[in-house]
C-alpha positions as CSV (number, residue, x, y, z in Angstrom):
1,M,31.1,11.2,-7.1
2,T,29.7,14.7,-7.4
3,T,26.4,15.7,-6.0
4,H,25.1,16.1,-9.6
5,S,26.2,12.6,-10.6
6,L,24.9,11.1,-7.4
7,G,21.5,12.7,-8.0
8,T,21.6,11.3,-11.6
9,A,22.5,7.8,-10.4
10,R,19.6,7.9,-7.9
11,T,17.2,9.1,-10.5
12,R,18.3,6.3,-12.9
13,A,18.1,3.7,-10.1
14,T,14.6,4.8,-9.3
15,A,13.5,4.6,-13.0
16,I,15.0,1.1,-13.3
17,R,13.2,-0.1,-10.2
18,E,9.9,1.3,-11.4
19,A,10.3,-0.3,-14.9
20,A,11.1,-3.6,-13.2
21,R,8.0,-3.3,-11.0
22,I,5.8,-2.5,-14.0
23,W,7.3,-5.4,-16.0
24,R,6.7,-7.8,-13.1
25,R,3.2,-6.7,-12.6
26,G,2.4,-7.3,-16.2
27,M,3.9,-10.8,-16.0
28,D,1.8,-11.5,-12.9
29,D,-1.3,-10.2,-14.7
30,M,-0.6,-12.4,-17.7
31,D,-0.1,-15.5,-15.5
32,R,-3.5,-15.0,-13.9
33,M,-5.1,-15.1,-17.4
34,T,-6.0,-18.4,-19.1
35,V,-3.6,-19.5,-21.8
36,A,-6.2,-18.7,-24.5
37,A,-6.8,-15.2,-23.0
38,A,-3.1,-14.5,-22.8
39,A,-2.6,-15.6,-26.4
40,R,-5.4,-13.3,-27.6
41,A,-3.9,-10.4,-25.6
42,C,-0.5,-11.0,-27.3
43,H,-1.8,-11.7,-30.8
44,R,-0.9,-9.2,-33.6
45,P,-1.8,-9.5,-37.3
46,G,1.1,-10.9,-39.2
47,G,2.6,-12.4,-36.1
48,P,2.5,-16.0,-34.7
49,S,-0.9,-17.8,-34.8
50,L,-3.0,-18.1,-31.7
51,A,-2.2,-21.8,-31.5
52,E,1.5,-21.0,-31.7
53,L,1.2,-18.3,-29.0
54,E,-0.7,-20.7,-26.8
55,Q,2.0,-23.3,-27.2
56,R,4.7,-20.8,-26.3
57,I,2.8,-19.5,-23.3
58,R,2.3,-23.1,-22.0
59,A,6.0,-23.9,-22.4
60,D,7.0,-20.7,-20.7
61,R,4.7,-21.3,-17.7
62,T,5.9,-24.9,-17.4
63,A,9.6,-23.8,-17.5
64,R,9.0,-21.2,-14.8
65,T,7.0,-23.6,-12.6
66,I,9.3,-26.6,-12.6
67,P,12.2,-25.0,-10.7
68,H,9.9,-23.9,-7.9
69,R,8.6,-27.5,-7.6
70,A,12.1,-28.9,-7.5
71,A,13.1,-26.5,-4.7
72,A,10.1,-27.5,-2.6
């Protein structure tokens, strides 16, 4: 690997790590919100209804919580 391509690989790896960190922080922030508040934050005109978003958020949180409980 040349010095130039090594530098490019490092830059890309840094960008990927930063994007993952930002994504994870956003997920953590959404998890701290109530279901209703998270649904309002995600709602866009023409998209799913608030009730449908709330249902999806509850299902997502349940799916992500169950494996942790099983491991404990």
